[in-house]
C-alpha positions in Angstrom: -165.4 76.6 -27.0 -162.1 75.8 -28.7 -160.3 76.3 -25.4 -162.6 73.8 -23.7 -162.0 71.2 -26.5 -158.3 71.7 -26.1 -158.5 71.1 -22.3 -160.5 67.9 -22.8 -158.1 66.8 -25.6 -155.1 67.3 -23.3 -156.9 65.3 -20.5 -157.5 62.4 -22.9 -154.0 62.6 -24.3 -152.5 62.0 -20.8 -154.9 59.1 -20.4 -153.6 57.5 -23.6 -149.9 57.9 -22.7 -150.3 56.7 -19.1 -148.4 53.5 -18.5 -151.5 52.0 -16.7 -153.5 52.4 -19.9 -150.9 50.4 -21.8 -150.8 47.9 -19.0 -154.6 47.5 -19.1 -154.7 46.9 -22.8 -151.7 44.5 -22.7 -153.4 42.5 -19.9 -156.7 42.3 -21.8 -155.0 41.2 -25.0 -152.9 38.5 -23.3 -155.8 37.4 -21.1 -157.9 36.8 -24.2 -155.1 34.9 -26.0 -154.3 32.8 -23.0 -158.0 31.9 -22.5 -158.4 30.8 -26.1 -155.2 28.7 -25.9 -156.5 27.1 -22.7 -159.9 26.3 -24.3 -158.4 24.9 -27.4 -156.0 22.8 -25.4 -158.6 21.4 -23.1 -161.8 21.3 -25.3 -160.4 21.6 -28.9 -162.5 24.7 -29.5 -162.8 28.3 -28.3 -166.0 29.4 -26.6 -165.7 33.2 -27.1 -163.7 35.5 -29.3 -160.2 36.4 -28.2 -161.4 40.0 -28.4 -163.8 39.5 -25.5 -161.5 40.8 -22.9 -160.8 44.0 -24.9 -164.5 44.7 -25.1 -165.1 44.1 -21.4 -162.0 46.2 -20.5 -164.1 49.4 -21.1 -167.2 48.3 -19.0 -166.0 50.6 -16.2 -165.6 53.7 -18.3 -169.1 55.0 -17.7 -168.5 54.7 -13.9 -165.2 56.6 -14.3 -167.0 59.4 -16.2 -169.7 59.7 -13.5 -167.0 59.8 -10.8 -165.1 62.4 -12.8 -168.1 64.8 -12.5 -167.7 64.7 -8.7 -163.9 65.1 -8.8 -164.2 68.1 -11.2 -166.8 69.8 -9.0 -164.7 69.3 -5.9 -161.6 70.5 -7.6 -159.4 67.6 -6.5 -155.7 68.2 -6.8 -153.2 65.3 -6.9 -149.5 65.9 -6.8 -147.5 64.6 -9.8 -145.2 62.6 -7.6 -148.0 60.8 -5.9 -149.4 59.7 -9.3 -146.0 58.1 -9.9 -146.3 56.3 -6.6 -149.8 55.0 -7.5 -148.5 53.7 -10.9 -145.6 52.0 -9.2 -147.8 50.3 -6.6 -150.2 49.1 -9.3 -147.4 47.4 -11.1 -145.9 45.9 -8.0 -149.3 44.6 -6.9 -149.8 42.9 -10.3 -146.4 41.3 -10.2 -147.0 39.9 -6.7 -150.7 38.9 -7.0 -151.6 39.0 -10.7 -155.1 40.1 -11.5 -156.3 39.8 -7.8 -153.7 42.5 -7.0 -155.4 45.1 -9.3 -157.8 46.5 -6.7 -157.9 50.0 -5.4 -157.9 48.5 -1.9 -154.3 47.5 -2.5 -153.0 50.3 -4.9 -154.6 53.3 -3.1 -154.4 51.7 0.3 -150.7 51.0 0.1 -150.1 54.5 -1.5 -152.1 56.2 1.2 -150.3 54.4 4.0 -146.9 55.0 2.4 -147.6 58.7 1.9 -148.9 59.2 5.5 -145.9 57.5 7.0 -143.5 59.4 4.8 -144.9 62.7 5.9 -144.9 61.7 9.5 -141.3 60.3 9.7 -139.5 62.0 6.8 -138.9 65.7 7.7 -137.2 66.6 4.4 -139.0 67.6 1.2 -141.1 64.7 -0.1 -141.0 63.9 -3.8 -144.5 62.5 -3.7 -146.0 65.7 -2.2 -143.6 68.4 -3.4 -146.4 70.3 -5.2 -148.3 70.8 -2.0 -147.3 73.0 0.9 -148.8 72.5 4.4 -151.1 69.9 5.8 -152.0 67.0 3.5 -154.9 65.7 5.7 -157.6 66.9 3.3 -155.8 65.2 0.4 -155.5 62.0 2.4 -159.3 62.1 3.2 -160.1 62.6 -0.5 -157.8 59.6 -1.4 -159.5 57.4 1.2 -163.0 58.3 -0.1 -161.9 57.8 -3.7 -160.6 54.4 -2.7 -164.0 53.6 -1.2 -165.9 54.8 -4.3 -163.6 52.7 -6.6 -164.3 49.7 -4.4 -168.0 50.3 -5.0 -167.4 50.3 -8.7 -165.3 47.1 -8.3 -168.0 45.4 -6.3 -170.6 46.4 -9.0 -168.5 45.1 -11.9 -167.8 41.8 -10.1 -171.4 41.3 -9.0 -173.0 42.0 -12.4 -170.3 41.4 -15.0 -167.7 38.9 -13.8 -170.0 35.8 -14.1 -170.7 36.4 -17.7 -168.6 34.7 -20.4 -166.6 32.6 -17.9 -164.2 30.0 -19.3 -164.8 26.2 -18.5 -162.2 24.0 -17.0 -161.9 20.3 -16.1 -160.3 19.3 -12.8 -159.2 16.0 -11.3 -160.5 15.9 -7.8 -158.6 14.4 -4.8 -160.5 11.1 -5.4 -159.4 11.0 -9.0 -162.8 12.0 -10.4 -163.1 14.5 -13.3 -165.2 17.5 -12.3 -165.9 20.7 -14.1 -165.5 24.3 -13.1 -165.5 27.9 -14.2 -162.7 30.5 -14.4 -163.6 34.2 -14.3 -160.8 36.6 -15.1 -161.3 40.2 -15.9 -159.5 43.5 -16.1 -161.4 46.8 -16.2 -160.3 50.4 -16.9 -161.9 53.2 -14.9 -160.6 56.7 -16.0 -161.1 59.4 -13.4 -160.6 63.1 -14.0 -158.1 64.8 -11.6 -156.2 68.0 -11.5 -152.4 68.2 -11.4 -150.8 71.4 -10.1 -148.3 73.2 -12.2 -146.0 74.6 -9.6 -146.8 74.7 -5.9 -150.2 75.0 -4.3 -151.2 75.5 -0.7 -154.3 73.3 -0.6 -154.9 69.9 -2.1 -158.6 70.7 -2.7 -159.8 73.8 -4.5 -163.6 73.9 -4.2 -164.0 76.7 -6.8 -161.4 75.4 -9.3 -163.9 75.1 -12.2 -165.1 78.7 -11.6 -161.6 80.3 -11.1 -159.8 78.3 -13.8 -156.2 79.3 -14.6 -154.6 77.1 -17.3 -151.2 78.2 -16.1 -151.7 76.6 -12.6 -153.7 73.4 -13.2 -153.5 70.6 -15.6 -156.6 68.3 -15.9 -155.9 64.7 -16.8 -157.8 61.4 -16.9 -156.0 58.9 -14.7 -156.7 55.2 -15.5 -157.4 53.1 -12.5 -157.3 49.4 -13.2 -159.6 46.8 -11.5 -158.7 43.1 -11.9 -160.6 40.0 -10.9 -159.7 36.3 -10.9 -161.6 33.5 -9.3 -162.1 29.7 -10.0 -165.5 28.1 -9.2 -166.1 24.4 -8.7 -168.4 24.4 -5.7 -171.1 27.0 -6.7 -172.6 28.4 -9.9 -170.5 31.2 -11.3 -173.3 33.8 -10.8 -173.7 32.9 -7.1 -169.9 33.0 -6.5 -169.4 36.4 -8.1 -172.4 37.9 -6.4 -171.0 36.7 -3.1 -167.7 38.4 -3.7 -169.2 41.5 -5.2 -171.6 42.0 -2.2 -168.8 41.6 0.3 -166.8 44.3 -1.5 -169.8 46.6 -1.4 -169.8 46.3 2.5 -166.0 46.9 2.5 -166.4 50.0 0.3 -169.0 51.5 2.7 -166.7 50.9 5.7 -163.8 52.5 3.8 -165.8 55.6 2.9 -167.0 55.9 6.5 -163.5 55.7 7.9 -162.2 58.1 5.3 -164.7 60.7 6.3 -163.8 60.1 9.9 -160.4 61.4 9.0 -161.8 64.9 9.6 -162.0 63.9 13.3 -158.5 62.3 13.7 -155.6 61.2 11.5 -155.8 57.9 13.2 -158.7 56.9 11.0 -156.6 57.6 7.8 -154.1 55.0 8.9 -156.9 52.7 9.9 -158.8 53.0 6.6 -155.7 51.9 4.6 -155.2 48.8 6.8 -158.9 48.0 6.7 -159.0 48.2 2.9 -155.9 46.1 2.4 -156.8 43.4 5.0 -160.5 43.4 4.2 -160.0 42.9 0.4 -157.5 40.1 1.1 -159.9 38.5 3.5 -162.7 38.5 0.9 -160.4 36.6 -1.5 -159.4 34.1 1.0 -163.0 33.4 2.2 -164.3 33.1 -1.3 -161.6 30.5 -2.2 -162.2 28.7 1.1 -166.0 28.4 0.2 -165.1 26.8 -3.1 -162.9 24.2 -1.5 -165.4 23.3 1.3 -168.4 23.1 -1.0 -169.4 19.9 -2.8 -168.5 20.0 -6.5 -171.3 21.6 -8.4 -170.1 21.0 -12.0 -170.0 17.2 -11.6 -171.8 14.1 -12.8 -175.4 14.1 -11.7 -177.9 11.4 -10.9 -180.3 13.1 -13.3 -179.1 15.2 -16.2 -175.7 16.7 -17.1 -174.4 20.1 -16.0 -173.4 22.6 -18.7 -169.9 23.9 -18.2 -169.5 25.7 -21.5 -171.6 27.2 -24.3 -169.9 28.1 -27.6 -170.8 31.6 -29.0 -173.0 31.6 -32.1 -174.1 27.9 -31.8 -177.7 26.5 -31.3 -177.1 26.3 -27.5 -176.2 30.0 -27.4 -179.3 30.9 -29.5 -181.5 28.9 -27.2 -180.0 30.9 -24.3 -178.8 27.8 -22.5 -176.5 29.1 -19.7 -173.5 27.7 -17.9 -174.5 25.9 -14.7 -177.9 24.7 -16.0 -178.7 21.0 -16.4 -179.6 19.2 -19.6 -182.3 16.7 -18.4 -183.6 15.2 -21.6 -183.1 15.5 -25.4 -186.1 14.3 -27.5 -187.5 12.6 -24.4 -184.3 10.6 -23.9 -182.3 11.2 -20.7 -178.8 12.8 -20.9 -176.0 11.5 -18.7 -172.9 11.7 -20.9 -171.6 14.3 -23.3 -171.7 11.7 -26.1 -175.4 11.2 -25.5 -176.2 14.6 -27.1 -174.3 13.9 -30.2 -175.6 10.4 -30.7 -179.3 11.5 -30.4 -178.7 14.4 -32.8 -177.1 12.0 -35.3 -180.5 10.4 -35.8 -182.8 13.5 -35.8 -182.4 17.1 -37.0 -185.1 18.5 -34.7 -184.7 18.5 -31.0 -186.8 19.1 -27.9 -184.5 19.9 -25.0 -185.5 19.9 -21.4 -183.4 22.3 -19.3 -183.3 22.8 -15.5 -182.1 26.3 -14.6 -179.9 27.2 -11.7 -183.0 28.3 -9.8 -184.5 24.8 -10.2 -187.1 25.8 -12.8 -187.5 23.5 -15.8 -188.2 24.7 -19.3 -188.6 22.9 -22.6 -186.9 24.4 -25.7 -187.7 23.3 -29.3 -185.1 23.8 -32.0 -184.5 22.7 -35.6 -180.9 22.0 -36.5 -179.5 23.3 -39.7 -176.9 21.5 -41.9 -174.2 23.9 -40.8 -174.8 22.9 -37.1 -173.2 19.4 -37.8 -175.5 17.6 -35.4 -174.0 19.6 -32.5 -175.7 22.0 -30.0 -172.4 23.8 -29.2 -172.3 23.0 -25.5 -170.0 21.1 -23.2 -171.2 19.2 -20.1 -169.2 17.9 -17.1 -168.7 14.4 -18.6 -166.8 15.8 -21.5 -163.6 13.7 -22.0 -161.1 16.6 -22.3 -157.7 17.2 -20.8 -157.9 17.9 -17.0 -155.6 19.7 -14.6 -154.2 17.9 -11.6 -155.5 20.0 -8.8 -157.9 22.9 -8.1 -155.0 25.2 -7.2 -153.2 24.9 -10.5 -153.5 28.0 -12.7 -155.4 27.4 -15.9 -154.3 30.4 -17.9 
């Protein structure tokens, strides 16, 4: 029992000292601080706590633990040098593409392609595979399938989690009109259990590793894979935009897993899977951005009602479960067109009856009694808010 606890403790220790763990925490902290600064600059308030990104950082841990069960049963062995390559590629991808570069399609795709080319054209001893003797095809297949599974996790997190707690923005359109939008930026940590060989091994996969355990030959560690996401939405509701991207990544993940398993037939598929993953993930980002630019602005002034672009945490609007993207049609039977209309109506009455149209088109009526500490405010921002705008859609908000 004590020996098992020591093994788990060592695996967690290597997770804590991994540079990618520090990188993930640093990105989450700075992302939260920059978001709050952006919100205070443009709206004179913050909508969520600066610790939000720290909390969401660990939404992928449960998926990593489930994946670790599979890697433990399979006895997956990853050379130490190759782990260094993955860490290096992660950092380079972030420097080049920021949060959009933190995808397993890029980090593992580039690492797999570089490793395969190195083995093919470099006949000397390879630093990245110096722990493994013989053919690395089985290891490459595992890496391709792992990349596909991590893409499934990425698609799930984007589909279900990325559209929650987005940050509002105001943009000046090409016609000089102020329109609203949403920014979704996330970084997730997915720790996966793998085995690092101590010394040289002949095979990259040991199916009976758990049953023939030798502490002097194998070192189990949790390796932190980072998943990043960044997307700006002005043409569609944030939920629809994130679901579109997440579903496309699901399809890419299935293709990657299929091509990875086809590596048993020919090594050609291992080169192909790396290219498909890299190009496919990049194409999804480009298509999603193109859809936003081509669509008519969603968060803009309406003929009837005002579109919500921000809900402050802990306020009456949050308690009434008013969501970003919904329309405020009337307040106490009076139509709402401007942000100031809400404040002016609440100045005269403490009770309110608010008519809200959901993103799905359904209308609901919500009664609420304001308290003195609410200061005649609901705690929401609509598209006609007179805040500080950016010049173009392409500018980075934070």
